Residue, then its C-alpha position, 0 to 999 in steps of 0.5 A: m728129426l732128421s738126420k745128419p748128413m753124411s760125411p764124406k770121409e764117411m762115405t764108403p766105397e759100397q755106398m758110392v756104388s749104392r748110389l748109380l741111376y742108371r749105368d752104359g758103356l759111355m755114362l754114368v748118372i749118379d743120385k749125389p746126396a747133399g752136403f757134398a762139394v762135387h770136386r775139391g775147391p782153391k781149399g782143398g778138401e776132401s769131395l766126391e769126385d774122390h770116391f769115384g773110383a768105386l764107379r769105374f766098374g772094370l774099366p780102367r779110370a774112374p769116371a769123370l763129372a760131366h757138369r756140376l753140381d752146388r755143396d748143398t744140392s742134391g739128386c742127378l749128377v752125370l759123369g764121363r766113363h772116359r775120355k771121348a765120353l767127357a767130351q760128347l757129354g760136354k756137348l751136349f750140355k754146352t749147346g743145351a742139349i741135356g734137359k734139366t728138372y729141378w724141384a724145389v721148396v721155395e717160400g711164399g711162391p707165386q699166384a700164375q701156375e707156371g710161366q719164365i724168369e729171364l733176369p740176368l747175371g753177375r758178379r756180386d764179387v769178382s774175389r769170389g766167382w760164385w756169390m751172384k745177383h741179377d745184373p742187367r749187364g750180365q750174362p743171360a739167365v733164363t728159367k721156366w718154373k711150374v708150380l706142382g704143389r701148395s701148402l695153403p690155398h693159391a688165394n694165400f699167395v700174392a703175385s710178385p712183379l715178375e710174375g707178369e698177370a697172374t693166371e687163375p689155378t685150374g685145380p685144386a692147391r695140387s697142380g695133378r700128379p708130376d710122376d703119374k707118368l713113370r718110365e723104367a730105365g736105366g735103375g731110375l725112376l723116370r717119367h715125363d712131363p710137357p715143359p710149362r710155357p712162359s709167363p705172357d707178360k715181359h714188360a712186367l719183368a723189364r720194369a722189375q728189372e730197372r729197380p735198383g738192389w732188385g735180385e741181392g734177395a727176397r727179405q731180410a734173412g731172420a725175419q719172423d713171419v711164416r709163408p706158404l710154402t710152395w714145391l716147383a719144378l725148375e728147368p733151366l735153360t740157362g747154365r750160369t753159376h747159381q742162376l735157380r737159387v736167385h732166380c727164385a730169391a729175386m722173385t721174391w719167393p726163395i729155396v727153403g734153406d737157402a742162407i747165402y740168397g734167402t732167409a735161412p741162418r749161416t748155421g743151424g738151420p734147414p738144409l737147402h730144399l732144391h734137387a736135381r731131379e731129372v737130366v734127360v739125355p741124348l747121348y744115341k742117335n738111334r735110340s730114345a733119350i735116356r730120362v733118369t729120375a732120383p729119388i727124393p732125398e730124406h731132408l725134401r719130405a716134409a716139406l712136400s709132403q706138405c705141398g701135397w706129395r705123396d710118399d707113394d708118387e715114388d712106386c708108381i713105375l709102369p713097368g715094360e715101358r720105355s722111355g720117351t725124348r724129350t719133348 
């Protein structure tokens, strides 16, 4: 049975420091736990940034958020150590220069091995700006995806109308070990994988976008059928609110534990299976990009194992190798 997630009130300075993945003079990367809001919302309440004072490391001010993650998303969270650093990081995030790779476990899954989702997003309810849906008149939103493993053989999966023409798999159910090429730097596990190629058929995508109600959830919550699981690498090329969650649900493979866009119950269900696995930050002009990887949290391990992930993947570090630039 999974242990109960830590409450923000239970976070100690020592625990905050223990979550540090990378540190230099400008930037910190921490391993955000699931279930923590990164900042206070309109209704107040304790948040992760209330504990950033433990991460000053001799500077007069605490670091601050360079970007945000959802409350229920775990993994790499980038902080700027002072105002100049925050301005530089903010520019890199705004221009899309920072690479972000998420791991997700989804219900069902694509038949193809990789592809690209292009579904514009808009607000479902203007009074709640975080609640999103697919809206053909909304802001452009693009996500690359790649299958890293499956809980069942490939033949059990049915192509979504948005995938275009499905391609046959080139290997076994598990699509290789994504951590075979790892680097060590900055206290994190570092790896480099080539980005997935886009789906070849955009006409199917356009046709599906025109369907009434498309993108408003994969299926009704509470359905009793048991679906296979798929382990995905997701690379958001844009930074819309809840982009990965809405895109996966619109493709008919919602993220496990998503109680807003997926099939999980509002209370008592599994945690959201979405993890900010890696960030690649080209922070310095004359150095290789900084590549930081967050370890797998406890609540994802069982589902990832069903899809072929092995616990010893975390230990595959090649000492003495420098991280490369993002390609």
